[in-house]
N, C-alpha and C positions, 0 to 999 in steps of 0.2 A: 766223510771225515775219517780221521785216522783211528786205528784200533788202540784203545787204552792199554791193552795187554802188550802191544808191540811198542808203543811209544815210550821213550825215555830219553834222557840227554844223550846217551851213546848212539841210539838209533837216529835221533834227530841229527846228530853230526854226520852219520852215514848218509842220510837223505840229502843233507846240504852238500856233502862231497859229490854225490851223484849229480846234483844240479850244476856243479862246477865243471863237469866234463863238457868240452866244446866240440870235439871232433870224434869221428869213428876211431881213429888211431888212439886218441886219448882214452876212449871207452875201452878198447881192447887192452891197453896197458894197465888201466886202473883195475878192470875186472880180473885180469891175469894175476895181478898182485894180491887182490883180496879174496878171490875164489879159486877153487880147484878147477881144472879143466872140465872135470865131470860135472861140477855145479853149473858152470857156464853153459855146457851142452844141455843140461837138464832144464835150465831156465829158458834157453832158446827153443827147446822142444816144446815146452809148455806154451810159449807165445805162439808158435806155429799151430799147435793144437787148438788154441783159443780162436785164432783167425779162421781155421777150417770149420770149427763148430759154429761160428757165427754165420758161415755161408752154408750151413745145413749139410755139411759132409757127414757121412755115416761113421759110426765108431769103427767099423771094419775098414773103411777106406782110410780113415785117419791113422789107425794102427799100422796098416800096411805101408803108408807113405812115410810116417814119422818114426816108426818103431816103438811108439809109446804103448804102454800097457793099457788095458781097458780101465784099470783102477786110476791111472794118471788122467786118462781122458775124462773119466767120470768126475774126478776131483776138479779139473779145470772147468768142466761144465757146471759144476756146483758153484764155483767162484763166479762164472759168468752170470749165473742166475741169481745167486744170493749174496755175492761178495760185495766188495767196496767200490766196484765199478772201475777199478784200476785198469783191467784188461780193456774195457770198453773205451776209456779215455785215450789210452795209448793207441789202440787199433783204429779208432776213429781218426786220430791225427795222422797215422801212417797211411790210411786209405785216402785221406784228403790230399796227401802229397803224392799219391800214386805209387807208394812204396810196397804195396802188397799185390800189385797187378801181376807180377811174374809168378808169385806163389799161387795165385788163383788160376792163372792160365795153366801152369804146370799140373795143377790138381784137377783140371777140367772144369773149373768153376768160373762163373763170370762175376765181375765186380758188382753187377747189378742184383745178384742173388739176394733175396731178402735176409736182413739181419735178424 
């Protein structure tokens, strides 16, 4: 369920707006308008970190591959362990569609590695 500290009519509208995005091009255009380039890169980095953590990559390997600090890696790991399961929901769906295979192969991980 959603976080009561996060949820309000303004963030509800944002979440509904995100759900209206239908293509990758629309997603790029929407995010470019609402986020800074640095924010988009940071979110993308955290998603990659989460995917790699689920495949049991080490902090050292993740930091070298992504450029993420160990503090960021730790924060993402905490979210994977104690969070709202948002990462797991999205990553499960991406994996089911085979959209993480290239990431795993590039990182020397197999898609079969235990979650």
